[in-house]
C-alpha positions as CSV (number, residue, x, y, z in Angstrom):
1,X,0.0,0.0,0.0
2,X,1.2,3.6,-0.7
3,X,2.4,6.0,1.9
4,X,2.7,9.8,2.2
5,X,5.1,12.0,4.2
6,X,4.7,15.8,3.9
7,X,7.9,17.1,2.2
8,X,8.5,19.7,5.0
9,X,12.2,20.0,4.4
10,X,11.9,21.1,0.8
11,X,8.9,23.3,1.5
12,X,10.9,25.1,4.2
13,X,13.8,25.4,1.8
14,X,11.6,27.1,-0.8
15,X,9.8,29.4,1.5
16,X,12.6,30.4,3.8
17,X,15.9,30.0,1.9
18,X,14.9,30.4,-1.7
19,X,12.1,33.0,-1.4
20,X,12.7,34.5,2.1
21,X,8.9,34.6,2.4
22,X,9.0,36.1,5.9
23,X,10.8,39.3,4.7
24,X,8.7,39.6,1.6
25,X,5.4,39.2,3.4
26,X,6.3,41.6,6.2
27,X,6.4,44.4,3.6
28,X,2.7,43.9,3.1
29,X,0.7,45.7,5.9
30,X,-1.8,42.9,6.3
31,X,1.0,40.4,6.9
32,X,3.4,42.6,8.9
33,X,3.3,40.3,11.9
34,X,3.9,37.0,10.0
35,X,7.0,35.1,11.1
36,X,8.8,31.9,10.2
37,X,7.6,30.1,13.3
38,X,3.9,30.7,12.3
39,X,4.5,29.5,8.8
40,X,6.3,26.3,10.0
41,X,3.6,25.6,12.5
42,X,0.9,25.8,9.8
43,X,2.9,23.4,7.6
44,X,3.6,20.9,10.4
45,X,0.0,20.8,11.7
46,X,-1.4,20.9,8.2
47,X,0.9,18.1,7.1
48,X,-0.2,16.0,10.0
49,X,-3.9,16.5,9.2
50,X,-3.3,15.6,5.5
51,X,-1.2,12.5,6.3
52,X,-3.3,11.2,9.2
53,X,-6.8,12.2,8.2
54,X,-7.0,12.6,4.4
55,X,-4.5,10.2,3.0
56,X,-6.0,7.0,4.6
57,X,-9.2,7.8,2.7
58,X,-7.7,8.2,-0.7
59,X,-7.6,4.5,-1.9
60,X,-10.8,3.5,-0.2
61,X,-12.6,6.6,-1.6
62,X,-11.4,5.7,-5.1
63,X,-12.7,2.2,-4.7
64,X,-16.0,3.1,-3.2
65,X,-16.8,6.2,-5.1
66,X,-20.0,8.3,-4.7
67,X,-23.5,7.0,-4.6
68,X,-26.6,8.8,-5.9
69,X,-30.0,8.0,-4.5
70,X,-33.4,8.1,-6.4
71,X,-34.1,11.5,-5.0
72,X,-30.9,13.0,-6.4
73,X,-29.0,13.1,-3.1
74,X,-25.4,11.9,-3.2
75,X,-23.4,10.0,-0.5
76,X,-19.7,10.5,-0.5
77,X,-17.3,7.6,0.4
78,X,-17.0,6.4,3.9
79,X,-15.0,8.8,6.1
80,X,-15.2,11.8,3.7
81,X,-18.0,13.6,5.7
82,X,-16.2,13.1,9.0
83,X,-12.9,14.3,7.6
84,X,-14.6,17.4,6.3
85,X,-16.1,18.1,9.7
86,X,-12.7,17.8,11.2
87,X,-11.3,20.1,8.5
88,X,-13.9,22.8,9.3
89,X,-13.8,22.4,13.1
90,X,-10.0,22.8,13.0
91,X,-10.2,26.0,11.0
92,X,-8.4,24.8,7.9
93,X,-11.2,26.0,5.7
94,X,-10.7,29.6,6.6
95,X,-6.9,29.6,6.5
96,X,-6.3,32.1,3.7
97,X,-9.6,33.9,3.7
98,X,-10.3,37.6,4.5
99,X,-10.8,38.3,8.3
100,X,-13.7,40.6,7.3
101,X,-15.7,37.4,6.5
102,X,-14.4,35.2,9.3
103,X,-11.1,34.1,7.7
104,X,-7.7,33.8,9.3
105,X,-6.1,36.1,6.8
106,X,-2.9,34.1,6.3
107,X,-0.8,34.7,3.1
108,X,-1.9,33.0,-0.1
109,X,1.6,31.4,-0.4
110,X,1.1,29.6,2.9
111,X,-2.4,28.5,2.0
112,X,-1.0,27.2,-1.3
113,X,1.6,25.1,0.5
114,X,-1.1,23.6,2.7
115,X,-3.2,22.8,-0.4
116,X,-0.3,21.0,-2.0
117,X,-0.2,18.6,0.9
118,X,-4.0,18.2,0.7
119,X,-3.7,17.2,-3.0
120,X,-0.9,14.7,-2.3
121,X,-3.1,13.1,0.4
122,X,-6.4,13.0,-1.4
123,X,-7.1,15.0,-4.6
124,X,-10.7,13.9,-4.9
125,X,-11.6,15.0,-1.4
126,X,-9.6,18.2,-1.7
127,X,-11.8,19.3,-4.6
128,X,-14.8,19.9,-2.4
129,X,-13.2,22.7,-0.4
130,X,-11.0,23.7,-3.4
131,X,-14.0,24.8,-5.5
132,X,-15.5,26.5,-2.5
133,X,-12.4,28.7,-2.4
134,X,-13.0,29.7,-6.0
135,X,-16.6,30.5,-5.4
136,X,-15.5,32.7,-2.4
137,X,-13.1,34.6,-4.7
138,X,-15.7,35.3,-7.3
139,X,-18.4,36.5,-4.9
140,X,-15.9,38.6,-3.0
141,X,-14.9,40.3,-6.2
142,X,-18.3,40.8,-7.8
143,X,-21.0,40.1,-5.3
144,X,-23.3,42.8,-4.0
145,X,-22.9,43.7,-0.3
146,X,-26.0,41.7,0.4
147,X,-24.7,38.6,-1.3
148,X,-21.4,38.9,0.4
149,X,-22.9,39.2,3.8
150,X,-25.2,36.2,3.2
151,X,-22.8,33.8,1.6
152,X,-19.2,34.6,2.3
153,X,-19.0,33.9,6.0
154,X,-20.5,30.4,5.4
155,X,-18.2,29.7,2.5
156,X,-15.2,30.9,4.5
157,X,-16.1,28.8,7.5
158,X,-16.7,25.8,5.3
159,X,-20.2,25.3,6.6
160,X,-21.4,25.7,3.0
161,X,-19.5,24.6,-0.1
162,X,-19.4,26.0,-3.6
163,X,-19.3,24.9,-7.3
164,X,-18.9,26.4,-10.7
165,X,-21.5,25.5,-13.3
166,X,-20.3,26.4,-16.7
167,X,-20.2,23.4,-19.1
168,X,-23.2,22.1,-21.1
169,X,-23.3,19.1,-23.5
170,X,-22.9,21.4,-26.5
171,X,-20.8,24.1,-24.7
172,X,-17.4,23.2,-23.3
173,X,-14.6,25.5,-24.2
174,X,-17.0,27.6,-26.4
175,X,-19.2,28.9,-23.6
176,X,-20.9,31.2,-26.2
177,X,-23.0,28.2,-27.1
178,X,-24.6,27.7,-23.7
179,X,-28.4,27.5,-23.5
180,X,-29.3,27.8,-19.9
181,X,-31.9,30.5,-19.4
182,X,-32.4,33.1,-16.6
183,X,-35.8,34.8,-16.5
184,X,-36.4,37.7,-14.2
185,X,-38.8,37.2,-11.2
186,X,-40.9,39.9,-9.7
187,X,-38.8,39.8,-6.4
188,X,-35.5,40.6,-8.1
189,X,-34.4,37.0,-8.4
190,X,-34.2,34.9,-11.6
191,X,-35.6,31.6,-12.6
192,X,-32.7,29.5,-13.9
193,X,-33.5,26.6,-16.3
194,X,-31.0,24.3,-18.0
195,X,-28.7,21.4,-17.6
196,X,-25.0,21.6,-16.6
197,X,-22.5,18.7,-16.9
198,X,-19.2,17.8,-15.4
199,X,-19.9,19.7,-12.2
200,X,-17.3,18.8,-9.7
201,X,-18.7,18.5,-6.1
202,X,-22.1,19.2,-7.6
203,X,-24.0,17.3,-4.9
204,X,-22.8,15.6,-1.7
205,X,-23.5,15.1,2.0
206,X,-20.5,16.9,3.4
207,X,-22.0,20.4,4.1
208,X,-25.2,22.0,5.1
209,X,-25.7,23.8,1.7
210,X,-24.1,24.0,-1.7
211,X,-23.8,27.3,-3.5
212,X,-23.7,27.0,-7.3
213,X,-22.3,29.7,-9.5
214,X,-24.2,29.3,-12.7
215,X,-23.7,30.8,-16.2
216,X,-26.9,31.6,-18.0
217,X,-28.5,33.9,-20.5
218,X,-31.1,36.6,-20.0
219,X,-34.1,36.6,-22.4
220,X,-32.7,39.6,-24.3
221,X,-29.1,38.6,-24.1
222,X,-26.9,39.0,-27.3
223,X,-25.5,35.9,-28.8
224,X,-22.1,34.5,-27.9
225,X,-20.0,35.1,-24.9
226,X,-21.2,38.8,-24.7
227,X,-24.6,37.5,-23.6
228,X,-23.7,35.5,-20.6
229,X,-24.6,36.4,-17.0
230,X,-23.5,34.8,-13.7
231,X,-25.9,33.8,-10.9
232,X,-25.6,32.4,-7.4
233,X,-28.0,29.5,-7.1
234,X,-28.1,27.8,-3.6
235,X,-29.2,24.2,-3.1
236,X,-31.2,25.5,-0.1
237,X,-32.5,29.1,-0.4
238,X,-31.3,30.9,2.8
239,X,-34.1,32.1,5.0
240,X,-34.4,35.5,6.8
241,X,-32.1,34.1,9.6
242,X,-29.4,33.1,7.0
243,X,-29.9,29.4,7.6
244,X,-30.7,26.9,4.8
245,X,-34.4,27.1,4.1
246,X,-36.5,26.0,1.1
247,X,-35.1,23.4,-1.2
248,X,-34.3,25.0,-4.6
249,X,-35.1,23.4,-7.9
250,X,-31.5,22.3,-8.6
251,X,-31.0,18.5,-8.6
252,X,-28.3,16.0,-9.4
253,X,-29.6,14.0,-12.4
254,X,-26.7,11.6,-12.4
255,X,-23.0,11.1,-11.4
256,X,-20.5,10.9,-14.3
257,X,-18.6,7.6,-14.5
258,X,-15.0,8.7,-14.8
259,X,-11.5,7.4,-15.3
260,X,-10.3,8.9,-12.0
261,X,-11.1,11.1,-9.0
262,X,-13.9,8.7,-8.1
263,X,-14.2,10.1,-4.6
264,X,-15.5,13.4,-6.0
265,X,-19.1,13.7,-7.1
266,X,-18.9,14.9,-10.7
267,X,-22.5,15.6,-11.5
268,X,-25.1,16.3,-14.2
269,X,-27.1,19.2,-12.7
270,X,-30.7,20.0,-13.7
271,X,-32.0,23.4,-13.0
272,X,-35.8,23.7,-13.4
273,X,-36.7,27.3,-12.6
274,X,-34.3,27.4,-9.7
275,X,-34.1,30.7,-7.8
276,X,-30.8,32.6,-8.6
277,X,-29.4,36.0,-7.9
278,X,-27.2,37.9,-10.3
279,X,-23.5,38.3,-9.6
280,X,-21.9,41.3,-11.3
281,X,-23.4,43.0,-14.3
282,X,-25.9,41.6,-16.8
283,X,-24.2,40.0,-19.8
284,X,-20.8,40.2,-18.2
285,X,-20.8,37.0,-16.3
286,X,-17.6,35.7,-17.8
287,X,-15.7,38.6,-16.2
288,X,-16.9,37.4,-12.8
289,X,-16.5,33.7,-13.6
290,X,-12.9,34.1,-14.7
291,X,-12.0,35.1,-11.2
292,X,-13.1,31.7,-10.1
293,X,-11.7,30.0,-13.2
294,X,-8.3,31.5,-12.7
295,X,-8.3,30.4,-9.1
296,X,-9.3,26.9,-10.2
297,X,-6.5,26.8,-12.8
298,X,-3.9,27.7,-10.2
299,X,-5.5,25.0,-8.0
300,X,-5.3,22.4,-10.7
301,X,-1.6,23.1,-11.0
302,X,-1.3,22.4,-7.3
303,X,-3.2,19.2,-7.7
304,X,-0.6,17.9,-10.2
305,X,2.2,19.0,-8.0
306,X,0.6,17.1,-5.1
307,X,0.1,13.9,-7.1
308,X,3.6,14.0,-8.5
309,X,5.1,14.4,-5.1
310,X,3.3,11.4,-3.5
311,X,3.9,9.2,-6.6
312,X,7.6,10.1,-6.5
313,X,7.8,9.3,-2.8
314,X,6.4,5.8,-3.4
315,X,8.4,5.0,-6.5
316,X,11.6,6.1,-4.7
317,X,10.9,3.9,-1.7
318,X,10.1,1.0,-4.0
319,X,13.3,1.5,-6.1
320,X,15.4,1.3,-2.9
321,X,13.8,-1.9,-1.8
322,X,13.0,-3.8,-5.0
323,X,15.8,-6.3,-5.9
324,X,16.1,-7.1,-9.6
325,X,19.2,-7.9,-11.6
326,X,22.7,-6.7,-11.1
327,X,24.1,-3.3,-11.7
328,X,26.0,-3.2,-15.1
329,X,29.0,-1.7,-13.3
330,X,29.2,-4.5,-10.8
331,X,27.2,-5.7,-7.8
332,X,26.1,-3.0,-5.3
333,X,24.5,-5.4,-2.8
334,X,26.7,-8.4,-2.9
335,X,25.1,-9.9,0.2
336,X,21.8,-10.1,-1.6
337,X,20.5,-12.1,-4.5
338,X,20.2,-9.0,-6.7
339,X,20.8,-5.2,-6.5
340,X,18.1,-2.7,-5.6
341,X,16.7,-1.2,-8.9
342,X,17.8,2.3,-7.9
343,X,21.3,1.3,-9.1
344,X,20.0,0.9,-12.7
345,X,20.6,4.1,-14.7
346,X,17.2,4.2,-16.4
347,X,15.4,3.8,-13.1
348,X,17.5,6.8,-11.9
349,X,16.4,8.7,-15.0
350,X,12.8,8.1,-14.1
351,X,13.3,9.0,-10.4
352,X,15.3,12.2,-11.2
353,X,12.8,13.3,-13.8
354,X,10.1,13.1,-11.2
355,X,12.2,14.8,-8.6
356,X,13.3,17.6,-10.9
357,X,9.7,18.3,-12.0
358,X,8.3,18.2,-8.5
359,X,10.9,20.5,-6.9
360,X,10.8,23.0,-9.7
361,X,7.0,23.1,-9.6
362,X,7.1,23.7,-5.9
363,X,9.6,26.6,-6.2
364,X,7.6,28.0,-9.1
365,X,4.1,27.8,-7.6
366,X,5.3,29.2,-4.2
367,X,7.0,32.0,-6.1
368,X,3.7,32.7,-7.9
369,X,1.9,32.5,-4.5
370,X,4.1,35.4,-3.2
371,X,3.3,37.3,-6.4
372,X,-0.4,36.9,-5.7
373,X,0.1,38.2,-2.2
374,X,1.9,41.2,-3.6
375,X,-0.8,41.7,-6.3
376,X,-3.5,42.0,-3.7
377,X,-1.8,43.4,-0.6
378,X,1.2,45.5,-1.5
379,X,0.9,49.2,-0.7
380,X,2.4,50.3,-4.0
381,X,0.0,50.5,-6.9
382,X,2.9,49.8,-9.4
383,X,4.0,46.7,-7.5
384,X,0.5,45.4,-7.4
385,X,0.1,46.0,-11.2
386,X,3.4,44.4,-12.0
387,X,2.7,41.3,-10.0
388,X,-0.8,41.1,-11.5
389,X,0.8,41.0,-14.9
390,X,3.2,38.2,-13.8
391,X,0.4,36.2,-12.3
392,X,-1.8,36.6,-15.4
393,X,1.1,35.6,-17.7
394,X,2.1,32.5,-15.7
395,X,-1.3,31.2,-14.7
396,X,-1.7,29.2,-17.9
397,X,1.9,27.9,-17.5
398,X,1.1,26.7,-13.9
399,X,-2.0,24.9,-15.2
400,X,-0.6,23.6,-18.5
401,X,3.1,22.8,-17.9
402,X,2.8,21.4,-14.4
403,X,-0.2,19.2,-15.2
404,X,1.6,17.8,-18.3
405,X,4.6,17.1,-16.1
406,X,2.5,15.8,-13.3
407,X,1.0,13.2,-15.6
408,X,4.4,12.2,-16.9
409,X,5.7,11.9,-13.4
410,X,2.9,9.7,-12.2
411,X,3.3,7.5,-15.2
412,X,7.0,7.2,-14.5
413,X,6.3,6.3,-10.9
414,X,4.1,3.5,-12.1
415,X,6.8,2.4,-14.5
416,X,9.3,2.2,-11.7
417,X,7.0,-0.3,-10.1
418,X,6.8,-2.4,-13.3
419,X,4.0,-4.8,-13.3
420,X,3.2,-4.1,-9.7
421,X,2.5,-0.5,-10.6
422,X,-0.3,-1.6,-12.8
423,X,-2.0,-3.4,-9.9
424,X,-4.4,-1.5,-7.7
425,X,-2.7,-2.5,-4.5
426,X,0.4,-0.4,-5.2
427,X,-1.7,2.8,-5.5
428,X,0.3,4.0,-8.5
429,X,-2.4,3.4,-11.1
430,X,-4.8,5.6,-9.1
431,X,-2.4,8.5,-9.3
432,X,-2.1,8.1,-13.0
433,X,-5.9,8.0,-13.4
434,X,-6.4,11.0,-11.1
435,X,-3.6,13.0,-12.8
436,X,-5.1,12.6,-16.2
437,X,-8.1,14.9,-15.6
438,X,-5.8,17.8,-14.6
439,X,-4.8,18.2,-18.2
440,X,-8.4,18.5,-19.3
441,X,-10.6,20.4,-16.9
442,X,-10.6,24.1,-16.1
443,X,-9.6,24.7,-19.8
444,X,-7.7,22.0,-21.6
445,X,-3.9,22.5,-21.8
446,X,-4.3,23.5,-25.5
447,X,-6.7,26.2,-24.3
448,X,-4.0,27.3,-21.8
449,X,-1.4,27.5,-24.6
450,X,-3.7,29.6,-26.7
451,X,-4.5,31.8,-23.7
452,X,-0.8,32.3,-23.0
453,X,0.3,33.2,-26.5
454,X,-2.8,34.9,-28.0
455,X,-4.1,36.7,-24.9
456,X,-1.2,37.2,-22.5
457,X,1.9,37.6,-24.7
458,X,1.1,38.9,-28.2
459,X,-1.6,41.5,-27.5
460,X,0.7,43.8,-25.4
461,X,3.7,43.2,-27.6
462,X,5.3,40.9,-25.0
463,X,5.2,43.5,-22.2
464,X,4.2,40.9,-19.5
465,X,6.8,38.5,-20.8
466,X,9.5,41.2,-20.6
467,X,8.6,41.8,-17.0
468,X,9.3,38.2,-16.3
469,X,12.5,38.5,-18.4
470,X,13.6,41.3,-16.1
471,X,13.2,39.0,-13.0
472,X,15.3,36.4,-14.8
473,X,18.0,38.9,-15.8
474,X,18.2,40.1,-12.2
475,X,18.9,36.6,-11.0
476,X,21.6,36.1,-13.7
477,X,23.2,39.4,-12.9
478,X,23.2,38.5,-9.2
479,X,25.6,35.6,-10.0
480,X,27.7,37.5,-12.5
481,X,30.9,37.2,-10.5
482,X,30.5,33.5,-9.7
483,X,32.1,31.4,-12.4
484,X,30.8,28.2,-10.8
485,X,27.2,29.3,-11.5
486,X,27.7,29.7,-15.2
487,X,26.6,26.1,-15.7
488,X,23.2,27.2,-14.6
489,X,23.0,30.9,-15.6
490,X,24.4,30.2,-19.1
491,X,21.6,27.9,-20.3
492,X,19.0,30.2,-18.6
493,X,20.3,33.3,-20.4
494,X,20.4,31.4,-23.7
495,X,16.8,30.2,-23.4
496,X,15.6,33.7,-22.4
497,X,17.2,35.1,-25.6
498,X,15.7,32.3,-27.7
499,X,12.2,32.8,-26.2
500,X,12.4,36.6,-27.0
501,X,13.5,35.9,-30.6
502,X,10.8,33.2,-31.2
503,X,8.1,35.4,-29.7
504,X,8.9,38.2,-32.1
505,X,8.9,35.7,-35.0
506,X,5.5,34.3,-34.0
507,X,4.1,37.8,-33.6
508,X,5.2,38.8,-37.1
509,X,3.7,35.6,-38.7
510,X,0.4,35.9,-36.7
511,X,-0.2,39.4,-38.1
512,X,-0.5,37.8,-41.6
513,X,-2.1,34.5,-40.6
514,X,-3.8,33.9,-37.2
515,X,-3.3,30.1,-37.6
516,X,0.4,30.7,-37.1
517,X,-0.1,31.6,-33.4
518,X,-2.5,28.7,-32.9
519,X,-0.1,26.2,-34.5
520,X,2.8,27.4,-32.3
521,X,0.9,27.7,-29.0
522,X,1.4,24.3,-27.5
523,X,5.1,23.9,-28.0
524,X,5.5,27.6,-27.1
525,X,3.8,27.1,-23.7
526,X,6.2,24.2,-23.0
527,X,9.2,26.4,-23.9
528,X,7.9,29.0,-21.4
529,X,7.5,26.3,-18.9
530,X,11.1,25.3,-19.2
531,X,12.1,28.9,-19.0
532,X,10.3,29.1,-15.7
533,X,11.8,25.9,-14.4
534,X,15.2,26.9,-15.6
535,X,14.8,30.1,-13.6
536,X,13.7,28.0,-10.6
537,X,16.5,25.6,-10.8
538,X,19.1,28.3,-11.3
539,X,17.8,30.1,-8.3
540,X,17.8,26.9,-6.2
541,X,21.3,25.9,-7.4
542,X,22.6,29.3,-6.3
543,X,21.3,28.9,-2.8
544,X,22.5,25.3,-2.5
545,X,25.9,26.1,-3.9
546,X,26.4,28.9,-1.3
547,X,25.6,26.4,1.5
548,X,28.0,23.8,0.1
549,X,30.8,26.3,-0.4
550,X,30.3,27.6,3.2
551,X,31.1,24.0,4.5
552,X,27.6,22.6,5.0
553,X,27.6,18.8,5.1
554,X,23.8,18.6,4.8
555,X,23.2,16.1,2.0
556,X,20.0,18.1,1.1
557,X,22.1,20.8,-0.6
558,X,24.3,18.4,-2.5
559,X,21.1,16.6,-3.7
560,X,19.6,19.9,-4.8
561,X,22.7,20.7,-6.9
562,X,22.8,17.2,-8.4
563,X,19.1,17.5,-9.4
564,X,19.7,20.9,-10.9
565,X,22.5,19.5,-13.0
566,X,20.2,16.6,-14.1
567,X,17.5,19.1,-15.1
568,X,19.8,21.1,-17.3
569,X,21.5,18.0,-18.8
570,X,18.5,15.8,-19.4
571,X,15.3,17.8,-19.5
572,X,16.3,21.3,-20.6
573,X,17.5,20.1,-24.0
574,X,13.8,19.4,-24.9
575,X,13.6,23.2,-25.6
576,X,15.6,22.8,-28.8
577,X,13.0,20.5,-30.4
578,X,10.2,22.6,-29.1
579,X,11.6,25.8,-30.6
580,X,11.9,23.9,-33.9
581,X,8.2,23.0,-33.6
582,X,7.3,26.6,-32.9
583,X,9.1,27.8,-36.0
584,X,7.7,25.0,-38.2
585,X,4.5,27.1,-38.6
586,X,1.0,26.2,-39.5
587,X,1.5,24.7,-43.0
588,X,2.4,21.2,-41.8
589,X,-0.8,21.2,-39.8
590,X,-3.2,22.9,-42.1
591,X,-2.2,22.0,-45.7
592,X,-3.9,18.6,-45.6
593,X,-7.6,18.8,-46.6
594,X,-10.0,17.8,-43.9
595,X,-11.5,15.2,-46.2
596,X,-8.2,13.5,-46.7
597,X,-7.7,12.5,-43.1
């Protein structure tokens, strides 16, 4: 059976040694009192909750799944409801939320670190409070004072949970095709009618109420995405006392039968004149929903980081124990019938690939978490704006690159186990199944690539990208006098120059043919992902090298340097092939007539 140990050593390295989170956060008035001891205490206690309470429910929840009754009610797997009650009672639900609505107000970066551990322990369970966090963000940004007062304290406490209801059978990525209708009622509410599919956490028994955020069209709405409005539709309409009252006309018609995340109730939701209240302005619902969607995309990146971490832990332990064959360079365990497979070079390739992707993803997402804290809390308007640009630029990279790598990592973990990895008992095949959805939902990774290139990079002439380029150059310049660091700063500087050149080329081509940008988008996102990971590994290598040079005998730093070298030697070279794909243009994709396929 699998195991999970919160990776506190590396989390502390990233937060305290790499990012100096305490110093950065203390520059924000709302976090002026934060200290390392508080951060470490949250990580330790949070890790204990994840390992002791959530992780034991992961395999059993996958095997049992969710059950729908004839009346549309859904029962979650055994132990899920009790774990959620403990989650709420212990205050974990309110960790990063605004104190104005009952939250604890801890930094986003700390909340993100906790959510990484939750996802390692049990991704399906974590989706219930995860989507609630997104609903909270959308209502906080666009809700009326009345809606905020009614719903936010309950969502923050975790007493109520939330969902996002976008997708319909004919309207997935193209939300302009959705048909759900919203007809005004005399009391200021709306009657919402339609069917939504793929609704994660759409119905369950874990909370008192479920608050659905639903996209729908007003009777006079224009066609396309310009005619979409957003509504809050509670499962139980709150009464005058704020408690759940009348049952609303929103029902789970069925539970989707899925490849993975069986412990999460992914529902078909029928709305039959359900009472809803508008969030934001008429026909501008996507503006509000994108707050929740971007929160979810960042969350999905953390899901894949969490899964990759736990899969790596288990494949590493197996590789150290499994005896199979002799090392080609001579026996390493002469007292045993065979050597542990960790002495075989290709097993090491698989393990180091996982390790390199996991540790870079952690450094990257925590760095982005600090940027989010600055975006929302820094006293300088310019600093807030600059960090908002960086977060906007890198959100599709977090979602797309990390989930691609997460799936590769879980697959490699299963491969290390060989045939045993394909068997349910090892737990590896569940991680592969669970990781696969992360590349699809909250906007497929192709959509993320298009978003990055066509919306975040090209429209402003690469201004956001240049801001990140400035961050990279500052890191390189900081090591200018260190010859030993050139093995890391050199490739980083080269890739930055190549990205800038390729971006200009794509922009010029796209002005003549929009297909050029679309054809380049997927490999382009992966190049940017490697740029970010090269930055993260260069940064980490600099910190580790300083410790080693100062005489530290801690093997952690030597391992960090070795992994950085592996990344640049074995994974970074992928960028050459990707840049060739970017420059190959649209013709190889578009010249074949559709009828000739």
